[in-house]
N, C-alpha and C positions, 0 to 999 in steps of 0.2 A: 407463638413461635412457629416458624415454617416447618412443615413436615419434611423429614429427611429419609423417608422410606424409599425402597428401590424404585417405586413408580413416581412419586411426587418430586424427588430430587432432580428428575430430568425435565420437569416443567419449567424450563428456563424462559424468562421474560424476553420479548422481542418487539420490535416496532412493526406494526402491520403495514405492509406495502399497499398503498392505495390502488396500484395497478391490479393486485390480486383481488381486492374487494370489488373493483369495477368489473373485472373479468367474470367474477362469480355472478354479479347482477345481470350481465349481458349474455351469460351462457357461454363464455369463452374461456373458462378455466378448465384445464385438463390435468389430471393426476397421473403420474407415472410411479407405480408402487413397487418397492423392492421387498426382499425377505424380512427386513427389519420391522415391518408392520404386521407380520404374520407369526408363524410358529418358530421361525429361526432366530429366536433370541433366548437367552437364559432365563427370561421371565416365564417362559412356557415349559420347555423341556430342560432337563439338566444339561443336555448336550445338543448342539445343532446336528443336523444330518451330516454335515461335513466332518465334525468332530467324531461322530459315531462311526463313520466309514473309516476314518484314519485309525481309530482304535481297532476295528475289525481287521484291518490290513497290517496292523503293527507298524505303522509309519513312524519313524523316529521323530522326536519332538523338534530336532534341529533341521529336519528336511522340509524344504519348501516345495509345495505342489499345489497347483491351482485346482479349482473345483472340478472342471470337466475331465482333467487328466486323472484325478483321483477316482472319479466315477468309471472312467474307462478301465483303470486297473482293477476295480472291483468286478466289472463285467467280464473280465478275462477268465474268471473261474468257471467251472461247469455250471450251466444254467444261471450265469451271473446276472444277465439282464432281468430274468424273472425274479431272482432274489432281490435285486435292487428295487424293482417295482413293488414287490411285496413289502419290503421294508418301508418304502414311502407310504404305501396304503395303510400299513399298521400304525404309523405315526399319526396320520390324520384320524384314523379310527380311535386311537387312544385318546386323542384330544377331544373327540366328540363324546366320549364316555363320561367325562368329568366336566361339569359346568364351570368349575373354577378355571380350568385350563382353557376351555372354549371361550369364556368371557374375556380372558386375557388376550388370546390369539385374535379375537374379533373386535377388540375395543376400538381400533381405528375404523374398521368397516362400519360399526354401529354408529360411530360419531359422524362419519361422512354421509351416512344414508339420508339424514334429514335435509341435506343441502341439495334440493331437487334440481338446481340448475347445473350441477356437475353431472354431465351425461356421458362423457367419454373418459374412460380410465384405461390405461395401459399397465400391464404388469408382466414381470418375469416369474411370478409365483405360480405354483401348480394347484394350490388349494381352490376350493369353490366358495370361499367366504364372501366374495363380492356378489356372487349369485344368491347365496343364502341370506345375507344381511342387507344387501342394497337392491335386491330385485333386478340385478344386472343381467342382460342377455349376453351369454358367452360367445365371443367370436374367436374361434381357435384355428379353423382351417379356411382355405380359400372358399370352400363351399358355404361355410357359415356366413361369409361376407355378404351373401344375398340379403341378410337381415340388418345390415348396418344402417339402413335408412328408415327402419321401422321405428315407431314411437317407443320411447323408453330409453333407459340407461344401458350403455354397452360396456363390456369389459373385454378388451383385446388382450388375449393371452399369448404372448410372443413365444413362450417356452412350453406351451401345451397345458394340459389340464388333467387332474386326477380323474375326471369324468371320462377321459379317453386315454387309456394307458399308451396307446400307440403314438400319441402326440407328444409325449413327455420328452423334453430336451434336457439331457443330463451329461452325456459323454462328449468327448472331443469331437467324435464323428457326428453326433447329433448337432452340436453347435455349428460345425461347418455347413451341414445341410440347412440348418435354420437360417443362417445369415445369407446363404446363397439364395434361398427362397425369399427372404426379406428384400433383397436387392431388386428382384424382378417380380415379386408377387403383389397382390392387391393390398394385403395388410401393411407391408413395408411402404407402399406408395401412399396409403392413407396416413401412416405415421408421419411421413415427411410433410404431407400437406398440413396435418394438424400442427406440427412444430412450427411451420412457416406462418400460420394464421392465428394461432391461439396462444394463450399464456400457459406455459407448462411448468408444473411443480413436481420435482423429483422428491419422493419421500421413502425412507426406509432403506437407504443405501449408505455404505461407507466408502471411502476412497479406495480401500483395498478390496472392495467388492468386485469380483470378476465380472458379474453381470453388468454392473454400472459401467465399468471400463470398456467392456465389449460393446454395449449399446452406444455409449458416447463416441467411441472410436468409429463405429459404423456410421453414425450420424454425421460426424465431421468429414468422413470420406465421401459420403453421398451428397452432402449439402455444401461441402467445401467452405468457402468464405461467407456463405449466407446463413450459416447456422445461427439462429436467433438467440437472444438473451433468455436465460431460464432461471428458475429459482430452485435451490436445493435445500431441503429441510433435513438436517442430520445432527446427530450428537458427535459426529467425528469432526473435531476442530481442525484437522489437517487439511480439510477441503479448502479453507481460506487461502492456504499457501500455494494451492495448485491452480486456482482459477483467478483470472483477472476480473475486476468488477464489471467490465464491459461484457464478459461472457456469461457470468452467473452471479446472482446474489445468494450468498450463503446465509441461511437462518439456522443458528444453533439452538435447537430445542427438540422436544419430543414430538413425533409425528401426530399422535392423537391429540396432544395439547394444542398443536398448531391448528388443526381443523376445528377444534372446540373454540379457539379464540376467534377464528374467522367467522364461525357460525354466530358467536355472540355479537360480532359487529353487524352481521346481516340481520339479526333480530333487532338490534338497536335502531336500524334505519327502516324497520317495518317490512323488510323484504322477506323475512321468514317469520312464521308464527313460532313463538318460543317452544322449544322441544318439550319442556316440562309440562305443557298443557296436555300432552298425551296421557300423563298420569291421571289427570282429572277425568279424561274420557274413560280410562280404565276403571276408575273408582265409580263413575256414574253407571257404567255397564254392570258392575257388581251390584250396585244398589237397585238398578232396574230389575235384575233377575229376582231379587228378594221381593220387590214390590209386585212383580208380575205374578208370582205364585199366589200372593194375597188377592190380586185382581182376578185370577182364575177362580179362586174360592168364592169371591164376590159374585162372579157371573153365574156359577153353578147354584148359588143360593137365591139369586134374583131373576135370572133368565130374562133380561131386558135388552133391547137394542142398544141402549146407552152403555151397558156393560160390555157388549161386543165392540162397539166403537172404541171404547177405552182400551181394550186389548189390542185392537189393530193399531191404535196410536202408539202403544208401547212396543209393538212389533217393529214399527217404523223407526222408533228410537234405537232399538237394538241393531237393526240392519245398518243404520248410519254409524253407530259405534264400530260395528264390524268393518265397514268400509274404511273408516279412519284408521283403524288398527292395521288393516292389510296394507294400505297405501302409505303407511308411515315409513316402510322400508325403501320405497322409491322416492320418498321425500315429498310426494304430492300432497300429503296431509298437511304439510307445513307451508304450502303455497297459498297465501291469503287470497290472491286474485282468483285462483282456481276454485277455492271453496265458496267465495262470494258469488262467482258466476254460476256455480252449481245451484246455490240457494235461489238465485234469481230465476233460473230455469224451472226449478221445482215450484216456485211461487206462481209462475205462469201456468204450469200444469195444474196446480191446485185450483186455480180460478176456473179453469176449464171443467174440472171434475165437479165443482160446485154448480156450475151452470147446467151440467148434464144430470145433476142430482145423483151423481155417483159417489155417495157418501162413504162407502167402505174404503175406496181408494183415496178419497179426499182426506180422511182422518189419518190413513197410513202415511200419506205424503206429508201431512202436518207433523207427524212424529219424526219422519225422516229429516225434515228441515230443522226441527228442534235439536235433533242429534248432531247435525252438521254445525249448528251454531255453538255447540259445546266446545269446539276447538278454538273458536274465535275470541271468546270472552272468559276471563278468569272468574267465573261465578262461584259463589259459595254453594256447596253441595246441597244444603238444606233449602236453597231457593230455586232449585231446578224443577221445572214442571213435569212431573212423571205421570200426571193424570189428565184426562180430557173428557169434556162433556159437550156434545154438539149443541150449539146455540150459545154456549158460554165461552168455549175455547179451553185453553190450557189451565190446569189447576195445579197448585204447588204442592199440596200435602194430601195424604189419605184422609185426614180428619176433615178438611174442607170438602173434599170430593164426596164423602159419605154424608156429610151434613147437608150439602146442597141437594142430594138425591132423596134424603128423608122428607123433604118438603113436598114430595109427590107432585112437583111442578113439571110440566112439559116445556122444555127449553127450546126444542126444535121439532114442531109437530110433523113437518114433512119428512124429516130424517127418521122419526119414529115410525111413521107409516111405511116408508121404504124398508126400514130395518125389519119390521114385523113380517113383511112380505118376503124379503130376501133371505132372512135367517129363520124362516118358519120352522123348519125341521129341528134345528139345534136349540130353538127356544121352547120346544116341547118339554114338559116337566120330566118325562122319563128319559130324555136324552142325556147322555154323559159325554157327548162330543164337545171338546173345547175348541172354539174358533181360533184360527191362526191365519195371518196374512203372510204368504210367502214373499220373498224379495223380488217380486215382479209386479209391474203395473201396466 
């Protein structure tokens, strides 16, 4: 039976446009995000900010008033602007306090994060969720635009940011200033260029949304007859009655579900590494931590170069896991080409270290490579090589590792000689120093 909960009932099936998939693959897909994918839904707070302010001002239910005019009225009271900004700040802080609310507010952002090829996002939202969850660089002011060509994902915040109170666009006066700046400013110029050259998907807007109507009216005025076809993902079924098929394709479904479906298509054509693989990496990281504690005890009881090399190998593993975890938010972790190229580079470096008899860095890089491989293959956890012996290579289990060492066999004579010399002090019986390889080579 299909789930009819408040979240699942909005996951409406839709046909995936090939143009969107192709644009994602070529890096030409751009997202324009509205309030519906953030805090301003009844799934997060009991009331939207608009409803909250109406209540504070005792606006009659039958009175029609748009968002900026309502905010202007609120700001007319003594210290009104300050009170409005404090109310906005407290809403975001309240959401951060409770993981349940934060997960709901950022579900779209978290889903989008893994699609590394989406590098340009425009939004009218004030929150910093794209920065937090997608590692996006915020472009809020003309001064910020100096960073638009730097490597990485960008979030163009047309209505300001909670990280810069002075930038927030809320009142009628703010909107007039904002759209005047867009007409002549760098961000507005970039927006028009993007719309003319990329495939744009609007998500999180309704047709009654003041922000959407303002943005779309601005674009029609600025671009006139050359405004390109776009996609609008919305639960508002009235959109279909307002737009011709030549101007826009309306996709009636939930925004997060839309991105999830696109991601699954990209995984299916091997453009993305399956997102679920990150859970495997996290599980391996937890297992490595437990194993590493035992490996430390083994080193302290044996004081051999082999035990040191094994620890360095495990350090390399952990640093690779850390790398994959961090870059999961930018989506780079799920880029198979990037991961494979990184592995090839480290393989070349490893060969150089072996040639130079730099065994400490050699085993560390060996561990780092093994860690990177963890995101590429859906291996069983019990088969993952957590141990290393110079001369033999990677070892799957602690039992095998200790069994091989009990044979008192020298598997790599030169590595042992170098290790005894290099680790001389920490191999002394009285030393309690635990060797550790920092994330540098």
